[in-house]
N, C-alpha and C positions, 0 to 999 in steps of 0.2 A: 738657630739658623737660618738662615733666610729664603724664602721663597723663590726661585728663580727656573729658567725654563731649562728643561734634564741636560746637563753635561754643562752647564755653563757654572762658575766657579768667580767669588768676590774677594777684592782683593783690598781690603782697607790699609792706606797708610796714614799715619798719624806720626806729627812731627811731637814729643816729646812737648810736657806743658812746662812754662815759666820757669827755670832754676832762679838761684840765688846766682848772685853776682860771683866770678871769680877770686880767690885770693890766694894771698902768698900759703898759705898755711896748708893749703889740702891738695893735692892734685885734681886735675877738672874731673874725672871719671867719677871722685868721691860728691860733686855737687850736687844738694840738694834740690828739692823744687821749692819756690816760695810759698808763703799761702794762697797768692793769688792763681800760681799755678793747681796746686790742692784742688783748689775748687774747681778752676779749668778742667781739669782732670775725670772729674767727678758729672760734672756739667758734658763731658765726650762723650762719659758711660751711658748717660741719662739720654742723649741723642743716640746713640748706635741701637738701645735698647729700641724707643720709640721707632726706628725704623727698621725693625726685627734684623738688625744687622751683627746678631753672637755668634762668634769665631767658634771655631770647631779646634785653631789650632790661632796661639798667638807667638808669634817671633817678637824677642824682644832684647836690645842692647843692654849687656850686664849692668851698665852705667847705674851709681843709682838713681837719678833723677829719671832715668828711662823705666828702671822698675817701681818706681815711686807712682810713676804716671800711671804704669798696670794695675795698678795696686788699687788706686782712683778710679778708674777708668771701672775695674770690676765690680767696687763699690756703686758709681753710678748705674752699670749697668745692672746690679740684683736690687737695687735701694737700701741696701743693709750693709753690711760690715762683709770684709769676704767670710768672715768665720761662719756667719748665716746660711752658706751655700748658693752657689751660682742661680739665676734663672736658666732652666735648663740644664741641658748636661755640661759638666765641666770641660773647658777647653783642655787641649794637651798645649801646656806653657816650656818654652823654650827660651832661655837665657842667653843670647849669643855674642858674646867675647868680641866676635869677629864684625858685627855690629855697629861698633863704636866709631866714630870715625872712618865709617866705612865709604869706599865710593859706589855709584849709582850697581858697576857689574857684581861687587860682593854682594852687596844688596840681594842682588837679583840671583845669584848663587843659592844664598840662602832659600829663597824664592821653594829655585827648582830643586831642594831636597824634600819641599814637605809631602808626605802620602799623598797619593793621587785621590783617594776618597774623601781628601777636605773639600767642603764645599766653600767655607768662609775663611781668609785667614786674614790677623789683625798684624801688621807690621811697626814694630812702634821704635824709632831711630830717630836719627841727627840730619840736620843741616848740616852741608850742603845734599849729602847723598841723599837724603828720601826724598827731596824735590826733584833734587837730579833724576832718579826712578820713577817718577810719575811722568816725567817728561820722555824718559825713555820709552816707555809704556803706549803711552799714549802724546808723541811731538805735537799733534795738530791742537786737540783743546786741553793741554797743561798749562797752568798759570803761569806767566813769566815770571814772576815775582817770586815764585814757590810759595811752601807750607809758612804758616806763623807760628811760633807758639801754638800749642794745642788744637793745630790746623789739622783735619781729618780731606781726605780724598779717596772715593771711593771707585775704584775700576772692576770692570766686568769682562771678563773673557769666557771664551770655550775652549781656549787653548789648555790643554794640560798642567799644572804647575812646572812638570819638568822639559818643558818646549817654550815657556815664558821668553819673549825676545822683545826688542824694536816692535813698537807697533803691533801688542798683539793682545792691550788691554785696556780697552775705551774707557774715560771718563764718564762716569756717571752723574757725577755729584760732588759739591765741594762742602765742609761746615767748618769754622772756628770755633769751638767751646770756650764759650765766656760764663765762668760758671758767678 
């Protein structure tokens, strides 16, 4: 968990890591990560661990590349395979089919369902939705170019999850993980 002022919540948005190119022999939702994506996702997890950004809840698109991103992020957080056990309490993980090709309002709806006791949430999703969600939450500080693959943006808010809305979660930092 993250050290933050009382009642402050942390939202980490992560665009999935680099995926294999699209092909005609499999649906887009089934595209796996490229080798570079696997390394970048592990680097993202290591960065999260160094920042003390250990999630209580992980909301992850059900697409193959986002699930693989989470698996490798988790390895980076723990410094070992997920079977070895996480560093700290295990987060609640929700694989969300509605996060695939989601609009920012759809992702916001998923976040509003998070238990009020969660202090740090990691949302792993796709562009353009995840970048547009970051912009919705902090229109002033959002990166106009959005998140790159493996890109993270950390938002802080005093608002309860159920009350997240436009301009309620300031951007604290950004990081693009490269392994």
